VEXRODREN-720512 format. One line per 8 residues: number of its first residue (from 1); for each residue x negated, y, z negated of C-alpha. Coordinates in steps of 0.25 Angstrom, whole numbers, plus 5000, padded with zeros to 4 digits. Each point is the difference from the previous one (the first is absolute). Example, Ala and Ser with C-alpha at 12.3 -4.5 7.8 and 13.67 -1.06 7.14 Angstrom:
1) 4951 4982 4969; 4994 5014 5002
This chain:
1) 4925 4825 5095; 5008 5006 4989; 5006 4989 4990; 5013 5005 4992; 4998 4999 4985; 5010 4997 4989; 5000 5015 4997; 5008 5010 5009
9) 5000 5015 4997; 5013 5006 4998; 4997 5010 5011; 5003 4988 5010; 5012 4994 4993; 5013 4998 5009; 5006 5013 5002; 5013 4994 4995
17) 4995 4998 4987; 5000 5015 4998; 5014 5003 5005; 5008 4992 4990; 5000 5002 4985; 5005 4986 4998; 4986 4995 5002; 4996 5007 4988
25) 4999 4992 4987; 5010 5002 4990; 4990 5004 4989; 4993 5010 5009; 5014 5007 5003; 5004 5000 4985; 4985 5006 4997; 5002 5011 5011
33) 5013 5004 4995; 4994 5001 4986; 4989 5008 5005; 5009 5010 5007; 5009 5002 4988; 4988 5003 4991; 4995 5009 5011; 5013 5007 5001
41) 5003 5002 4985; 4986 5005 4998; 5000 5010 5011; 5014 5005 4997; 4994 5003 4986; 4989 5008 5006; 5010 5008 5007; 5009 5002 4989
49) 4988 5006 4992; 4996 5009 5011; 5005 5012 5008; 4996 5010 5010; 4985 5004 5000; 4991 5011 5007; 5002 4997 5015; 5014 4995 4999
57) 5004 5015 4996; 4991 5006 5011; 5007 4991 5011; 5013 5002 4994; 4997 5015 5000; 4996 4999 5015; 5013 4992 5003; 5009 5010 4993
65) 4994 5012 5008; 4999 4994 5014; 5012 4996 5009; 5005 4986 4998; 4990 4991 5008; 4993 5011 5005; 4988 4997 5009; 4992 5011 4992
73) 5003 4991 4987; 4999 4986 5005; 4987 5004 5007; 4994 5008 4989; 4986 4999 4997; 5000 4996 4984; 4986 4999 4995; 4995 4993 5012
81) 5011 4991 5002; 5010 4998 5011; 5012 4993 4995; 5013 5004 5008; 5008 4987 4995; 4997 5002 4986; 5004 5015 5001; 5013 4996 5007
89) 5003 4991 4988; 4997 5011 4991; 5008 5010 5008; 5012 4990 5000; 4999 4998 4985; 4999 5015 4998; 5012 5003 5009; 5009 4988 4993
97) 4995 5001 4985; 4990 5010 4998; 4990 4998 4989; 5008 4987 4996; 4989 4991 4994; 5010 4987 5000; 5002 5002 5015; 4984 5003 5003
105) 4998 4988 4991; 5010 4991 5008; 4991 5003 5013; 4988 4995 4993; 5006 4988 4995; 5006 4996 5013; 4987 5003 5007; 4993 4991 4990
113) 5010 4989 5003; 4998 5000 5015; 4984 5001 4997; 5001 4988 4991; 5009 4993 5010; 4990 5003 5011; 4988 4995 4992; 5007 4987 4996
121) 5002 4997 5015; 4986 5003 5003; 4995 4990 4990; 5010 4989 5005; 4996 5003 5014; 4985 4999 4997; 4999 4989 4989; 5014 4993 5001
129) 5009 4997 4989; 4991 4994 4990; 4999 5002 4985; 4986 5007 5001; 5006 5011 5008; 5009 5004 4988; 4987 5004 4993; 4997 5010 5012
137) 5014 5006 5000; 5000 5001 4984; 4987 5008 5001; 5007 5010 5010; 5012 5001 4992; 4994 5002 4987; 4986 5007 5002; 4998 5015 4995
145) 4994 5003 5013; 5013 5003 5006; 5008 5006 4988; 4995 5014 4999; 5003 5003 5015; 5014 4994 4998; 5004 5008 4989; 4996 5013 5007
153) 5011 5003 5010; 4991 5008 5010; 4990 4989 4999; 5010 4989 5000; 5006 5005 5013; 4986 4999 5007; 4995 4987 4994; 5012 4991 4999
161) 5003 5001 5016; 4985 4998 5001; 5000 4987 4992; 5013 4996 5007; 4994 5002 5014; 4987 4995 4998; 5005 4986 4994; 5010 4999 5012
169) 4991 5003 5011; 4989 4991 4994; 5010 4989 5000; 5004 5002 5014; 4986 5000 5005; 4998 4986 4993; 5013 4995 5007; 4995 5004 5013
177) 4986 4995 4999; 5002 4986 4992; 5000 4987 5006; 5013 4995 5005; 4997 4986 5003; 5011 4992 4995; 5011 5010 5001; 5013 4995 5006
185) 5003 5003 5015; 5008 5013 5000; 5001 5001 5015; 4990 5007 5010; 5004 5014 4998; 5003 5000 4984; 4985 5002 4996; 4998 5011 5009
193) 5013 5007 4995; 4996 4997 4986; 4986 5006 5002; 5005 5013 5006; 5010 5001 4988; 4989 4999 4991; 4992 5010 5007; 5011 5010 5001
201) 5004 4999 4986; 4986 5001 4995; 4997 5013 5008; 5013 5006 4994; 4996 4996 4986; 4986 5005 5002; 5006 5013 5005; 5009 5001 4988
209) 4989 4998 4991; 4992 5011 5007; 5012 5009 4998; 5000 4999 4986; 4984 4999 4997; 4989 5003 5010; 4992 4989 4992; 5008 4990 5007
217) 4990 5001 5011; 4993 4990 4993; 5010 4990 5002; 4996 4997 5015; 4985 4995 4996; 5005 4993 4988; 5011 4991 5008; 4989 4998 5010
225) 4990 4995 4989; 5010 4992 4993; 5004 4994 5014; 4986 4997 5003; 4997 4993 4987; 5012 4992 5001; 4997 4994 5014; 4985 4998 4995
233) 5006 4992 4988; 5008 4991 5010; 4989 4998 5007; 4991 4995 4988; 5012 4992 4996; 4998 4992 5013; 4986 4999 5000; 4990 5006 4990
241) 4988 4997 5008; 5005 5006 5013; 4996 5016 5002; 5013 5008 4999; 5004 5009 5012; 5011 5007 4993; 4999 5014 5006; 5004 4996 5014
249) 5012 4992 4995; 5005 5011 4992; 4998 5010 5011; 5008 4991 5010; 5011 4995 4992; 5004 5015 4994; 4995 5009 5011; 5013 5007 5001
257) 5000 5002 4986; 4986 5006 4999; 5003 5009 5012; 5013 5005 4994; 4994 5003 4987; 4989 5008 5006; 5009 5008 5008; 5008 5003 4988
265) 4988 5004 4993; 4995 5008 5011; 5012 5009 5001; 5001 5002 4985; 4986 5004 4999; 5002 5011 5010; 5011 5005 4993; 4993 4999 4986
273) 4988 5007 5006; 5008 5011 5005; 5009 5002 4987; 4992 4996 4988; 4987 5004 4994; 4995 4988 4993; 4986 5004 4998; 5002 5014 4995
281) 4992 5005 4988; 4986 4997 4995; 4994 4985 5001; 4989 4993 4994; 4995 4986 5004; 4994 4998 4985; 5013 5003 4994; 5007 4990 5011
289) 4991 4990 4995; 5002 5003 4986; 5016 4999 5001; 4999 4988 5009; 4992 4993 4989; 5009 5005 4989; 5013 4995 5007; 4993 4986 5001
297) 4994 4999 4986; 5011 5007 4992; 5011 4997 5010; 5001 4988 5008; 4991 4991 4992; 5007 5002 4986; 5014 4999 5007; 4996 4986 5005
305) 4999 4997 4986; 5013 5006 4997; 4995 5014 4995; 4999 5011 4996; 5007 4998 4987; 4998 5014 4996; 5003 5013 5007; 4996 5014 4998
313) 5006 5013 5005; 4996 5015 5001; 5014 5007 5003; 5003 5004 5010; 4991 4989 5006; 5005 4985 5003; 4996 4989 4991; 4988 4994 5002
321) 4995 4986 4996; 4990 4999 4989; 4996 4985 5001; 4988 5000 4991; 4986 4992 5002; 5006 4987 4994; 5011 4999 5010; 4991 5005 5011
329) 4991 4988 4998; 5012 4990 4998; 5004 5006 5014; 4987 4998 5006; 4999 4985 4995; 5014 4997 5005; 4997 5006 5014; 4986 4993 5000
337) 5007 4987 4995; 5011 5000 5010; 4990 5003 5012; 4991 4989 4996; 5011 4990 4998; 5006 5004 5014; 4987 4999 5007; 4998 4986 4994
345) 5014 4994 5002; 5003 5006 5014; 4994 5001 5014; 5000 5014 5006; 5002 5007 4986; 4986 5008 5001; 5006 5007 5013; 5012 5003 4993
353) 4993 5006 4988; 4991 5009 5009; 5011 5005 5007; 5008 5003 4987; 4988 5008 4994; 4998 5007 5013; 5015 5005 5000; 4999 5004 4985
361) 4988 5008 5003; 5005 5006 5013; 5013 5004 4995; 4995 5006 4987; 4990 5008 5007; 5010 5006 5010; 5008 5005 4988; 4988 5004 4991
369) 4994 5009 5012; 5013 5008 5000; 4999 5002 4985; 4985 5001 4999; 4998 5015 4996; 4990 5000 4989; 5011 5006 4991; 5008 4987 5002
377) 5001 4992 4986; 4995 4986 5002; 5012 4996 4991; 5009 5002 5013; 4996 4986 5005; 5005 4995 4986; 5013 5004 5003; 5002 4987 5009
385) 5010 5008 5010; 4990 4997 5012; 5000 4985 4998; 5014 4995 5005; 4995 4996 5013; 4988 4993 4995; 5009 4992 4991; 5007 4995 5013
393) 4986 4997 5006; 4996 4992 4988; 5014 4992 5000; 4997 4997 5015; 4985 4995 4997; 5006 4991 4989; 5010 4994 5010; 4989 4998 5009
401) 4992 4993 4990; 5012 4991 4996; 5002 4996 5014; 4986 4998 5003; 4995 4985 5003; 4993 4994 4987; 4986 4996 4999; 4996 4986 4998
409) 5001 4998 4985; 5004 5014 4999; 5013 4996 4991; 4998 5006 4986; 5001 4991 4988; 5010 5000 4989; 4991 5010 4992; 4998 5010 5011
417) 5015 5000 5003; 5003 5003 4986; 4990 5012 4999; 5007 5005 5013; 5013 4999 4994; 4996 5007 4987; 4993 5012 5008; 5013 5001 5009
425) 5009 5000 4987; 4991 5010 4993; 5000 5009 5013; 5015 5000 5001; 5002 5003 4986; 4990 5011 5000; 5006 5006 5012; 5014 5001 4993
433) 4993 5007 4988; 4993 5009 5009; 5013 5004 5008; 5007 5002 4986; 4989 5009 4995; 4999 5007 5013; 5015 5003 4998; 4998 5006 4987
441) 4989 5009 5005; 5008 5004 5012; 5012 5003 4992; 4991 5010 4992; 5003 5012 5010; 5009 5012 4998; 5005 5001 5015; 5011 4991 4998
449) 5007 5007 4988; 4997 5014 5006; 5006 4997 5013; 5013 4993 4993; 5002 5012 4991; 4997 5010 5010; 5010 4995 5009; 5012 5001 4990
457) 4994 5013 4995; 5000 5006 5014; 5014 4995 5004; 5005 5006 4987; 4994 5014 5004; 5004 4999 5015; 5007 5013 5000; 4988 5009 4995
465) 4989 5003 5010; 4986 4996 4995; 4986 5003 5004; 4992 4989 5005; 4988 4996 4991; 4990 4988 5000; 5004 4987 4993; 4991 4997 4988
473) 4986 4997 5002; 5002 4986 4994; 5010 4997 5012; 4993 5006 5011; 4988 5010 5000; 4998 5012 5009; 4993 4992 5011; 5013 4995 5004
481) 5005 5015 5003; 5010 5003 5006; 5006 4986 4997; 4998 5002 4985; 5010 5011 5000; 5014 4997 4993; 5007 5005 5012; 4994 4990 5008
489) 4999 4988 4991; 5015 5001 4998; 5004 5005 5013; 5008 4987 5003; 5009 5003 4989; 5014 5004 5005; 5003 5007 4986; 4989 5009 4996
497) 4998 5015 4999; 4996 5008 5012; 4985 5004 4999; 4997 5014 5005; 4993 5013 4997; 5010 5005 4990; 5009 4997 4989; 5009 5007 4990
505) 4997 4990 4989; 4986 4995 4999; 4999 4986 4997; 4988 4990 5001; 4999 4985 5000; 4992 4995 4988; 4989 4990 5000; 5011 4990 4995
513) 5009 5004 5011; 5010 5008 4993; 5005 5013 5005; 4998 5011 4990; 4999 5015 4999; 4987 5006 5007; 4992 5012 4997; 4990 5009 5008
521) 4986 5003 4996; 4995 5015 4999; 4990 5003 5010; 5005 5014 5003; 5012 5008 4996; 5009 5012 5003; 5008 5010 4993; 5015 5001 5000
529) 5006 5009 5010; 5003 5015 4996; 5016 4998 5002; 5010 4992 4992; 5011 4990 5003; 5010 5012 5002; 4991 5007 5009; 4990 4990 5007
537) 4987 5005 5006; 4998 4989 5012; 5009 5005 5010; 4991 4997 5012; 4986 4995 5003; 4992 5001 4986; 4985 4997 4998; 4998 4997 4985
545) 4985 5002 4995; 4993 4988 4992; 4991 5003 4989; 4988 4993 5008; 4998 4994 5014; 5004 4986 5003; 4990 4991 5008; 5006 4991 5011
553) 5009 4989 4994; 5013 4995 4999; 5006 5009 4989; 5014 5000 4993; 5006 5013 4996; 5010 5001 4989; 5010 5011 4997; 5013 5003 4994
561) 5009 5010 5008; 5014 5007 4999; 5007 5000 5014; 5012 5008 5003; 5006 4989 5009; 4996 4986 5006; 4991 5000 5012; 4986 4997 5005
569) 4986 5005 4998; 4987 4999 5007; 4988 4998 4991; 4985 5001 5003; 4989 4997 4991; 4988 5008 5004; 4998 4997 5016; 5008 4987 4999
577) 5012 4997 5010; 5013 5005 4996; 5009 4991 4991; 5015 5002 5002; 5007 4997 4987; 5014 5002 4995; 5004 5009 4987; 5013 5000 4993
585) 5007 5012 4994; 4997 5003 4986; 4988 4996 4991; 4992 4987 5005; 4986 4996 5002; 4993 4997 5013; 4987 4992 5003; 4993 5000 5014
593) 4988 4993 5005; 4991 5004 5011; 4986 5000 5005; 4992 5013 5001; 4990 5010 4994; 5002 5014 4996; 5004 5010 4990; 5015 5001 5001
601) 5013 4993 5000; 5009 5006 5011; 5016 4998 4999; 5010 5004 5010; 5015 4998 4999; 5005 4993 5014; 5015 5002 4996; 5006 5014 5004
609) 5002 5007 4987; 4993 4991 4991; 4992 5007 4989; 4992 4994 4988; 4994 5004 4987; 4987 4992 4997; 4995 4996 4986; 4985 4998 4998
617) 4995 4987 5006; 4987 4991 5002; 4993 4994 5011; 4993 4987 4997; 5002 4985 5001; 5012 4991 4996; 4997 4990 4988; 5007 4991 4990
625) 5000 5007 4986; 5001 4987 4994; 4986 4997 5004; 4993 5011 4991; 5009 4999 4988
């Protein structure tokens, strides 16, 4: 027969105790407020030091070149990701405040506050409002494992909703499956109505998480595992000698939830498989294993100890942590000590540790497989941007251990408690240091200054047509084409030049983002026309011989002309499609771009009576003369 013990798991605490903050101790509430304050200040500092980076510009480019909230944008396959909700946020920000970092940063800060509140709720639901729960919450708020993805707008819009949704659904799963003995009577129908409400809101939250990031599919198994462990702890608390039968209890109490989550996941899986290509490219099992091990040994383990404290960076790549052997050893000692202490002090801790390790391996293997080309640098795992969900799982595991029933004689003495407190303080201080050093490395990027300067320069030159060009290599490399073109990156701006195939004043955007005078290299040239300004030679279709052939390429032809009147001309470079360009009366210059091959440049006046005299010209590529001075 089961005999109640003096220790009762928090997963079976009176439901009413989780609904009113008045039950929390004053010290816990004050500590919670201080943690949140430090959290907000540190994260705001990271955002102030940061700016747009890489995918931010790619996705902003697509938002500006698609219709507002167009399905082709929302369901775009971005590097194997399907994230219509994240694309919708980017589209809204681009429409309201294009390339405004303060507005984009505000979405990250709001998202982080929502995620933090959701994680706090999860901890309270699992472990109750006890002081030890603050340690788990402090870990989430301060750990470097969640910082790199937070600082990067595109990544944050994936990972922050994932964290919030995971914590919320996990808490709801625990609420549905916990023991309710001792709860106040609420009427014969209220528990049913309450359970249906929980199921519906969890399904909605799960769907929203999937709409932001397909990795949210892991929420359902995590919620099931945490609920299963919670029920098992509750059974162990009643009678440690009785075999636990948690699985049928978890299924029976939350059957509606598991069915709803499975239905949402099934629908999303169909859409994802049809639209996205997550496994495109080369893959290697050996490289996957190496990436997983690197993410554990130089990512998760040092982060538990508050590291890494130094970050390296190869522009245009993001920062990656360099914890060093010493910090890795300290991290392993902290992990080993925490595991041993948990197992010795709490019943059911072994299962919690095994499930946590299993999640870490599976979650990192899934991500690493998609990035497992043999050319992928292992430093990718040291960027920590694939670890935010792991941080939530670690916090849930810590809350379960806090809530687990104590073993007989498992209470640590004063010495071990002091050591534990010192380790916690060491990790917390180290985490803040790591975040601050990351912010310094993250700020060492030219993208923010380039975008800010370019916005102002393009607005000042809005009346002059320009050719498009790639942004600097340190901002976006050609692999992002055509989203690396200036006309696309800045397509959301209302005040900017028209980008096209001709201009009467050649301007380029310098690597610093300033609009400056451009020039054209000489690949081929042609001589001046036989006429003069008072007797123009181009009065009809005219083919001008080049001094050599052109390969098929996108070329720019540059020439000066005298026109007897304003009008339009048609220009071809070799066999290119015709480009219609305006000309003005008098002496002016004209630059035309077109893709073609051949040995001539053809010009044909389109305006009746229009005649031109052409000076010598060149065909080549546009460049910034300042770069070769």
